[in-house]
C-alpha positions as CSV (number, residue, x, y, z in Angstrom):
1,M,95.3,-36.6,-42.6
2,S,92.0,-34.7,-42.2
3,D,91.7,-31.0,-41.5
4,F,89.3,-29.8,-38.9
5,V,87.3,-26.6,-38.8
6,N,85.7,-25.2,-35.7
7,V,82.0,-24.8,-36.5
8,P,80.3,-23.3,-33.4
9,P,76.5,-23.2,-33.5
10,S,74.7,-20.0,-34.3
11,P,73.4,-18.8,-30.8
12,A,70.3,-17.1,-32.1
13,S,69.3,-20.1,-34.3
14,L,70.1,-22.8,-31.7
15,I,68.3,-21.1,-28.9
16,Q,65.3,-20.5,-31.1
17,S,65.2,-24.2,-31.9
18,L,65.5,-25.1,-28.2
19,R,62.5,-22.9,-27.4
20,D,60.4,-25.4,-29.4
21,I,61.6,-28.5,-27.6
22,G,58.1,-29.1,-26.2
23,Y,57.9,-27.7,-22.7
24,S,54.6,-26.5,-21.2
25,I,54.5,-23.9,-18.5
26,Q,53.8,-26.7,-16.0
27,T,56.8,-28.9,-17.1
28,A,59.1,-25.8,-17.4
29,I,58.5,-24.7,-13.8
30,A,58.8,-28.3,-12.6
31,D,62.2,-28.5,-14.3
32,I,63.5,-25.4,-12.5
33,I,62.2,-26.9,-9.2
34,D,64.2,-30.0,-9.9
35,N,67.4,-27.9,-9.6
36,S,66.2,-26.4,-6.3
37,I,65.6,-29.8,-4.8
38,T,68.9,-31.1,-6.0
39,A,70.5,-28.0,-4.3
40,N,69.0,-29.3,-1.0
41,S,66.3,-26.6,-0.7
42,T,63.7,-27.0,2.0
43,K,61.5,-24.1,0.8
44,I,60.7,-23.0,-2.7
45,D,58.7,-19.8,-3.4
46,I,57.1,-19.3,-6.8
47,K,56.2,-15.7,-7.3
48,F,54.4,-14.3,-10.3
49,S,52.4,-11.3,-11.5
50,W,50.4,-10.5,-14.6
51,N,51.7,-6.9,-14.3
52,F,49.3,-5.5,-16.9
53,G,50.7,-7.7,-19.6
54,N,54.4,-7.4,-18.6
55,S,54.1,-10.6,-16.7
56,W,57.1,-12.1,-14.8
57,L,57.7,-15.2,-12.8
58,A,60.4,-16.1,-10.2
59,I,61.4,-19.4,-8.5
60,I,63.3,-18.7,-5.3
61,D,64.9,-21.4,-3.1
62,D,66.9,-21.6,0.1
63,G,69.3,-24.2,-1.4
64,E,73.1,-24.2,-1.4
65,G,73.4,-21.4,-4.0
66,M,76.3,-21.0,-6.5
67,T,79.6,-19.1,-6.6
68,H,80.3,-16.8,-9.6
69,D,82.1,-19.6,-11.5
70,E,79.4,-22.2,-10.7
71,L,76.7,-19.8,-11.9
72,I,78.4,-19.1,-15.2
73,N,78.8,-22.9,-15.7
74,A,75.1,-23.4,-14.8
75,M,74.2,-20.8,-17.5
76,R,76.2,-22.7,-20.1
77,F,74.2,-24.9,-22.5
78,G,75.0,-28.5,-21.9
79,S,76.7,-27.7,-18.6
80,K,76.9,-31.4,-17.7
81,N,77.2,-34.5,-19.8
82,S,74.1,-36.7,-19.5
83,L,76.4,-39.8,-19.5
84,E,78.2,-38.7,-16.3
85,N,77.3,-40.3,-13.0
86,R,75.2,-38.1,-10.9
87,A,74.6,-38.0,-7.2
88,E,72.0,-40.4,-6.0
89,N,69.4,-37.7,-5.3
90,D,70.2,-35.5,-8.4
91,L,67.1,-34.7,-10.4
92,G,69.0,-33.2,-13.3
93,R,69.7,-35.0,-16.6
94,F,71.3,-33.1,-19.5
95,G,72.6,-29.8,-18.1
96,L,70.0,-28.1,-20.2
97,G,66.9,-27.8,-18.0
98,L,67.5,-24.3,-16.5
99,K,68.0,-22.7,-20.0
100,T,65.6,-24.7,-22.2
101,A,62.8,-24.7,-19.6
102,S,63.2,-20.9,-19.1
103,F,63.5,-20.0,-22.8
104,S,60.5,-22.1,-23.6
105,Q,58.5,-19.5,-21.8
106,C,60.5,-16.2,-21.7
107,R,63.0,-14.1,-23.6
108,H,64.9,-12.8,-20.7
109,L,66.4,-15.1,-18.0
110,T,68.2,-13.8,-15.0
111,V,69.7,-16.0,-12.3
112,L,70.8,-14.5,-9.0
113,S,72.5,-16.8,-6.6
114,K,74.0,-16.3,-3.1
115,K,76.6,-18.7,-1.6
116,N,78.4,-18.1,1.6
117,K,76.9,-14.5,1.7
118,L,78.4,-13.7,-1.7
119,V,76.0,-12.6,-4.5
120,S,76.5,-13.5,-8.2
121,C,74.1,-12.7,-11.0
122,C,74.0,-13.5,-14.7
123,A,71.4,-13.0,-17.5
124,W,70.6,-14.3,-20.9
125,D,68.7,-11.9,-23.2
126,L,67.5,-13.4,-26.5
127,D,66.9,-10.0,-28.0
128,L,70.6,-9.1,-27.3
129,I,71.8,-12.3,-28.9
130,A,69.6,-11.8,-31.9
131,R,71.0,-8.3,-32.5
132,N,74.7,-9.3,-32.2
133,N,77.0,-11.5,-34.3
134,D,75.8,-15.1,-34.5
135,S,79.2,-16.4,-33.4
136,S,78.8,-14.7,-30.0
137,W,77.2,-16.1,-26.8
138,M,76.5,-12.9,-24.9
139,L,76.0,-13.8,-21.3
140,S,75.5,-10.7,-19.1
141,V,77.2,-10.5,-15.7
142,L,75.2,-8.2,-13.4
143,N,76.9,-6.2,-10.6
144,E,75.1,-4.7,-7.6
145,V,74.1,-1.6,-9.4
146,A,72.5,-3.5,-12.3
147,I,70.6,-5.7,-9.8
148,K,69.2,-2.7,-8.1
149,Q,68.1,-1.2,-11.4
150,N,65.8,-4.2,-11.9
151,V,63.1,-3.2,-9.5
152,V,61.3,-6.5,-9.2
153,L,64.4,-8.6,-9.0
154,N,65.8,-6.3,-6.3
155,E,62.6,-6.5,-4.3
156,L,62.7,-10.3,-4.5
157,F,66.3,-10.4,-3.4
158,L,65.6,-8.1,-0.4
159,K,62.6,-10.1,0.7
160,F,63.9,-13.6,0.3
161,L,67.7,-13.7,0.2
162,S,69.1,-10.5,1.8
163,D,69.2,-12.1,5.3
164,K,70.3,-15.6,4.2
165,N,73.7,-17.0,3.5
166,N,72.6,-19.1,0.5
167,G,69.8,-19.3,-2.0
168,T,68.9,-18.8,-5.7
169,I,66.4,-16.8,-7.7
170,V,65.5,-17.8,-11.2
171,F,63.7,-14.8,-12.8
172,W,61.7,-14.8,-16.0
173,E,60.8,-11.6,-17.8
174,D,59.4,-11.0,-21.3
175,I,57.2,-14.1,-21.0
176,D,55.9,-14.6,-24.5
177,R,55.2,-18.3,-24.9
178,M,52.4,-18.8,-22.3
179,Y,49.7,-17.6,-24.6
180,E,48.9,-16.8,-28.2
181,E,48.2,-13.4,-29.6
182,G,44.9,-12.0,-28.6
183,L,43.1,-9.5,-26.5
184,V,44.9,-8.4,-23.3
185,K,41.9,-9.3,-21.2
186,D,41.9,-12.8,-22.7
187,K,45.6,-13.1,-22.0
188,E,45.2,-12.3,-18.4
189,K,42.5,-14.9,-18.0
190,L,44.6,-17.5,-19.7
191,F,47.6,-16.5,-17.6
192,N,45.6,-17.2,-14.4
193,A,44.2,-20.5,-15.8
194,L,47.7,-21.7,-16.6
195,I,49.0,-20.8,-13.2
196,D,46.1,-22.8,-11.7
197,D,47.0,-25.8,-13.9
198,T,50.6,-25.4,-12.8
199,R,49.6,-25.6,-9.2
200,E,47.8,-28.9,-9.7
201,H,50.6,-30.3,-11.8
202,L,53.3,-29.5,-9.1
203,Q,51.1,-30.9,-6.3
204,L,51.1,-34.2,-8.2
205,V,54.7,-34.3,-9.6
206,F,56.3,-33.4,-6.3
207,H,53.8,-35.0,-3.9
208,R,56.5,-37.2,-2.3
209,F,58.5,-34.1,-1.4
210,L,55.5,-32.1,-0.2
211,S,54.4,-35.0,2.0
212,P,57.4,-37.3,2.3
213,E,57.7,-40.8,3.6
214,I,59.1,-41.3,7.1
215,G,62.8,-40.5,7.1
216,S,62.7,-38.4,3.9
217,K,63.2,-34.6,3.7
218,K,60.1,-32.4,3.4
219,V,60.2,-29.6,0.8
220,S,57.7,-26.8,1.0
221,I,56.6,-25.2,-2.3
222,L,54.5,-22.0,-2.2
223,M,52.8,-20.1,-5.0
224,N,52.4,-16.4,-4.2
225,G,52.4,-17.4,-0.5
226,D,50.0,-20.3,-0.7
227,N,51.4,-23.7,0.3
228,L,51.0,-26.5,-2.3
229,I,49.2,-29.5,-0.9
230,A,50.5,-32.9,-2.0
231,F,48.2,-34.9,-4.2
232,N,49.0,-38.6,-3.9
233,P,47.3,-40.4,-6.9
234,F,47.2,-43.7,-5.0
235,N,44.9,-42.4,-2.2
236,P,46.8,-44.5,0.4
237,Q,45.2,-42.9,3.4
238,N,41.8,-44.4,2.6
239,L,41.2,-47.7,4.4
240,A,39.5,-49.1,1.3
241,T,42.6,-48.7,-0.9
242,Q,44.5,-51.9,-1.2
243,E,48.3,-51.8,-1.1
244,L,49.5,-55.0,-2.6
245,E,52.9,-56.8,-2.2
246,Q,55.8,-54.8,-3.4
247,Q,57.8,-56.3,-6.3
248,Q,61.4,-55.7,-7.5
249,I,63.2,-55.8,-10.8
250,I,67.0,-55.9,-10.7
251,I,68.9,-54.5,-13.8
252,N,72.7,-54.5,-13.7
253,G,72.6,-54.4,-9.9
254,N,70.2,-51.4,-9.9
255,K,66.8,-51.9,-8.2
256,I,63.5,-51.0,-9.7
257,V,60.6,-51.2,-7.2
258,A,57.0,-51.6,-8.2
259,Q,54.3,-50.9,-5.6
260,P,50.8,-51.8,-6.8
261,Y,47.7,-50.1,-5.4
262,I,44.0,-50.8,-6.1
263,L,41.9,-47.7,-5.5
264,P,38.5,-47.9,-3.8
265,H,35.3,-48.8,-5.7
266,H,33.1,-45.7,-6.0
267,N,30.6,-47.2,-3.6
268,K,33.3,-47.2,-0.9
269,V,34.0,-43.4,-0.9
270,S,32.1,-40.2,-1.2
271,S,31.4,-38.8,-4.6
272,E,33.7,-35.9,-3.9
273,E,36.6,-38.2,-3.0
274,Y,36.0,-40.5,-6.0
275,E,36.0,-37.6,-8.4
276,K,39.1,-36.0,-6.8
277,Y,41.2,-39.1,-7.4
278,A,39.8,-39.8,-10.9
279,G,42.3,-37.2,-12.2
280,E,42.2,-35.4,-15.5
281,G,40.8,-37.8,-18.0
282,G,39.1,-40.0,-15.4
283,Y,40.0,-43.4,-14.0
284,L,40.0,-45.2,-17.3
285,Q,42.8,-42.9,-18.6
286,N,44.8,-42.8,-15.4
287,Q,45.2,-46.5,-14.7
288,G,48.6,-48.0,-15.1
289,F,52.2,-47.3,-14.2
290,Y,53.4,-44.1,-12.5
291,I,57.1,-43.8,-13.0
292,Y,59.1,-41.9,-10.4
293,R,62.8,-41.0,-10.8
294,N,64.3,-40.2,-7.4
295,K,60.7,-39.8,-6.1
296,R,59.9,-37.2,-8.7
297,L,57.0,-38.2,-11.0
298,I,58.1,-38.5,-14.7
299,I,55.1,-40.1,-16.4
300,K,51.7,-41.3,-15.3
301,G,48.8,-43.5,-16.4
302,T,50.5,-45.8,-19.0
303,W,50.8,-49.5,-19.5
304,F,53.6,-49.0,-22.0
305,R,51.5,-51.0,-24.5
306,L,51.9,-54.1,-22.5
307,I,48.1,-54.3,-22.1
308,K,45.3,-52.1,-23.3
309,K,43.5,-49.8,-20.9
310,A,40.3,-51.6,-19.9
311,E,37.3,-50.8,-17.8
312,L,38.0,-53.6,-15.4
313,N,41.5,-52.4,-14.7
314,K,40.6,-48.8,-14.1
315,L,41.2,-48.9,-10.4
316,I,44.8,-50.3,-10.7
317,R,47.7,-47.9,-10.3
318,I,51.3,-49.0,-9.9
319,R,54.1,-46.8,-8.5
320,V,57.4,-47.6,-10.1
321,D,60.6,-46.2,-8.6
322,I,63.7,-46.0,-10.8
323,P,67.1,-44.6,-9.9
324,N,68.9,-42.0,-12.1
325,T,71.6,-44.6,-12.8
326,L,69.2,-46.2,-15.3
327,D,68.4,-43.0,-17.3
328,H,70.1,-44.2,-20.4
329,L,67.9,-47.3,-20.4
330,W,64.7,-45.5,-19.8
331,K,65.3,-42.9,-22.4
332,I,64.4,-40.0,-20.1
333,D,63.9,-36.9,-22.3
334,V,65.1,-33.3,-21.6
335,R,61.8,-32.2,-20.2
336,K,61.7,-35.2,-17.8
337,S,58.1,-35.8,-18.8
338,H,58.6,-39.0,-20.9
339,A,60.2,-42.4,-20.3
340,S,60.3,-45.6,-22.2
341,P,61.5,-48.8,-20.5
342,P,63.9,-51.3,-22.2
343,E,62.6,-54.7,-23.1
344,I,64.1,-56.4,-20.1
345,V,62.2,-54.0,-17.8
346,K,59.0,-54.5,-19.8
347,E,59.2,-58.2,-19.1
348,G,59.4,-57.6,-15.4
349,L,56.6,-55.0,-15.5
350,L,54.4,-57.5,-17.4
351,Q,54.8,-60.0,-14.6
352,V,53.8,-57.3,-12.1
353,I,50.6,-56.7,-14.1
354,E,49.7,-60.4,-14.3
355,K,50.0,-60.7,-10.5
356,I,47.7,-57.8,-9.6
357,E,45.2,-57.7,-12.5
358,V,42.9,-60.3,-11.0
359,A,42.8,-58.4,-7.7
360,G,42.0,-55.1,-9.4
361,R,39.2,-56.6,-11.4
362,K,37.7,-58.3,-8.3
363,V,37.4,-54.9,-6.5
364,Y,35.8,-53.3,-9.6
365,K,33.3,-56.2,-10.0
366,Q,32.4,-56.9,-6.4
367,R,29.5,-54.4,-6.2
368,G,27.7,-55.9,-9.2
369,T,28.2,-59.4,-7.8
370,K,26.7,-58.5,-4.4
371,L,23.5,-57.0,-6.0
372,A,23.0,-59.9,-8.4
373,S,23.2,-62.5,-5.6
374,K,20.3,-60.8,-3.7
375,V,17.9,-60.2,-6.6
376,T,16.6,-63.6,-7.9
377,N,13.9,-61.9,-10.0
378,P,15.6,-59.0,-11.8
379,V,14.0,-57.1,-14.7
380,W,17.1,-57.7,-16.8
381,H,19.1,-60.9,-17.4
382,R,22.7,-61.1,-18.4
383,K,23.7,-64.0,-20.7
384,A,27.1,-65.0,-22.0
385,I,26.8,-66.9,-25.3
386,A,29.6,-67.8,-27.6
387,G,31.9,-65.1,-26.3
388,E,29.2,-62.4,-26.4
389,I,27.4,-60.8,-23.5
390,I,23.7,-60.1,-24.0
391,Y,21.2,-58.3,-21.8
392,E,17.6,-59.2,-22.2
393,I,14.4,-58.6,-20.3
394,N,13.4,-61.3,-17.9
395,R,10.2,-62.8,-19.3
396,D,9.8,-64.8,-16.0
397,H,9.6,-61.7,-13.9
398,P,6.3,-62.0,-11.9
399,L,4.8,-58.8,-13.2
400,I,5.8,-59.4,-16.8
401,L,4.6,-63.0,-16.6
402,D,1.3,-62.0,-15.1
403,L,0.8,-59.4,-17.9
404,L,1.6,-61.9,-20.6
405,N,-0.9,-64.4,-19.1
406,K,-3.7,-61.9,-19.0
407,V,-3.8,-60.8,-22.6
408,S,-5.0,-62.5,-25.7
409,K,-2.7,-64.5,-28.0
410,D,-2.5,-61.8,-30.6
411,Q,-1.8,-59.2,-27.9
412,K,0.7,-61.5,-26.2
413,D,2.7,-61.8,-29.5
414,Y,2.5,-58.0,-30.0
415,L,3.7,-57.5,-26.4
416,Q,6.6,-59.9,-26.9
417,Q,7.7,-58.0,-30.0
418,I,7.6,-54.7,-28.0
419,I,9.8,-56.3,-25.3
420,T,12.2,-57.5,-28.0
421,M,12.3,-54.0,-29.5
422,V,13.3,-52.5,-26.1
423,E,16.1,-55.2,-25.7
424,N,17.5,-54.5,-29.2
425,S,17.4,-50.7,-28.5
426,F,19.6,-50.9,-25.4
427,P,22.1,-48.1,-25.9
428,V,25.3,-50.2,-25.4
429,D,27.8,-47.6,-26.8
430,L,26.4,-44.7,-24.8
431,F,26.2,-46.8,-21.6
432,Y,29.8,-48.0,-22.0
433,S,31.0,-44.5,-22.7
434,D,29.2,-43.0,-19.7
435,F,30.2,-45.8,-17.4
436,A,33.8,-45.6,-18.4
437,D,34.0,-41.9,-17.7
438,S,31.8,-41.5,-14.6
439,P,30.2,-44.7,-13.2
440,E,29.1,-43.0,-10.0
441,Q,26.9,-40.6,-12.0
442,I,24.9,-43.3,-13.6
443,K,21.5,-43.7,-11.9
444,S,18.3,-45.6,-12.6
445,P,15.2,-43.5,-13.1
446,S,13.3,-43.2,-9.8
447,F,9.8,-44.3,-9.2
448,D,7.3,-41.9,-7.9
449,E,5.0,-43.2,-5.2
450,N,1.9,-43.6,-7.4
451,G,3.8,-45.6,-10.0
452,L,5.4,-47.9,-7.5
453,K,2.0,-48.3,-5.7
454,L,0.4,-49.4,-9.0
455,L,3.1,-52.1,-9.5
456,L,2.9,-53.2,-5.9
457,D,-0.9,-53.7,-6.2
458,M,-0.4,-55.7,-9.3
459,F,2.3,-57.8,-7.6
460,I,0.2,-58.5,-4.5
461,E,-2.8,-59.5,-6.7
462,T,-0.6,-62.0,-8.6
463,W,1.5,-63.4,-5.8
464,D,-1.0,-63.3,-2.8
465,P,-4.5,-62.7,-4.1
466,G,-6.1,-64.1,-0.9
467,G,-4.0,-61.9,1.4
468,T,-2.9,-64.9,3.5
469,L,0.9,-64.4,3.2
470,K,1.2,-60.8,4.6
471,N,4.0,-61.6,7.0
472,Q,6.2,-63.0,4.2
473,L,5.6,-60.4,1.6
474,S,8.3,-57.9,2.5
475,K,10.9,-60.7,2.5
476,K,9.7,-61.8,-1.0
477,L,10.0,-58.3,-2.3
478,L,13.7,-58.2,-1.5
479,T,14.2,-60.6,-4.4
480,V,12.1,-58.7,-7.0
481,D,12.9,-55.6,-9.0
482,P,11.9,-52.8,-8.9
483,F,10.9,-53.2,-5.2
484,S,14.3,-54.4,-4.1
485,S,15.9,-51.2,-5.4
486,N,13.2,-49.0,-3.9
487,M,12.9,-50.7,-0.6
488,E,12.2,-47.8,1.7
489,L,9.3,-46.5,-0.4
490,T,8.0,-50.1,-0.9
491,Q,8.0,-50.6,2.9
492,N,6.1,-47.4,3.6
493,L,3.4,-48.5,1.1
494,L,3.2,-51.9,2.7
495,K,2.7,-50.4,6.1
496,H,-0.2,-48.4,4.9
497,K,-1.7,-51.6,3.7
498,G,-1.3,-53.2,7.1
499,Y,1.5,-55.6,6.1
500,K,4.2,-56.6,8.6
501,I,7.6,-55.3,7.7
502,N,10.6,-57.6,8.2
503,E,13.4,-55.2,9.2
């Protein structure tokens, strides 16, 4: 028969290890907000202050609150088994979030909670744990006097919870993980920048709570008094956004719902709106699946390696809703910022991709198809040969053809080589990189009036030297570059020459 020895973990060592689990300030605050939403909060206030380097941050909610015993259990590491069944709308996972998220950013965590008008307060102090015996988990229980001695915490309590029956304050002090060592001035600047990044992160992650669907509960989140505004990455309010047929995947009786969207082509929206919904990294990086667990965003912009991110798919985004009953299959991590679907789910997601990929590419390509159909005499020709796509200058363009016919044979050969040099020097890599990042910013060099007038005179001399086809000229110009792409200026020049304009 084996003997057993009780080997409790060293508190100081374990907590220090948990501090490096990988939270950012954005994911840490989001994890605390998960608890507030699970506690049925309708309003969550995030208060913070640089405080001359002694920065602090508090997350205050009007949720159900906790009793003394419930609070002590909540402060326990691993307070709930991740394999236990959770309530349908529970955003928790491992029973670690409150502690690991907080300690990833600060050394002193205080939680004050009020339930049925009774106040309870506990605190973890990493410095206290480090100074004491490693076998001891020193959780402080604060009475009313101790609460009042903490000036900031007491002010927050008086302002937000003193007149309420229920609610909770999660209070961070000794914040030491938000920035690296450096000048105080630089730390303050970084502190403010991280808070701004956090605001954007929360507006995305919790957008379905900030601006809920019909029949769902709204949750208000404020940062130092400013309401967060939901950022819906699918831009559904724009009429040009396509919302395709919803699809379902059933796993062990649990339903996964995939809702595909195709965002508007950049010529369908303003440049400001197009840039807004590009997101960090741009459309190319943000295409793919957006995984929501109980309406809370877990991971965004991934195809789970089912297909590669491609330029022609950049407008496709698919909202995938999963229940918390499938956490074990999706491998949700402690931070709730990563998920990996099982093979059976991947098969279903691949079928979703196959159904919408054609529609997404059609939206992306439609603008180019429209232009190509109008211009029968472009300067550039696109050829697809043996699986390769080649762009070459159109030797049959009226102006180029006229120039080639006017020069001597030696000059013609020389000019042909110059044209070939221009074709071979087309900056394919640079163009692809720029177009992938910001297609709306790519513009053709503009013609000045004198330059276009010179080309127009040459075209008229070639196409209508006798001046007998004036009434048809403007129609003809619609099919020829560069006049088709500079139509307004071309029409003004024709009017000055006495030509009739076909509006």
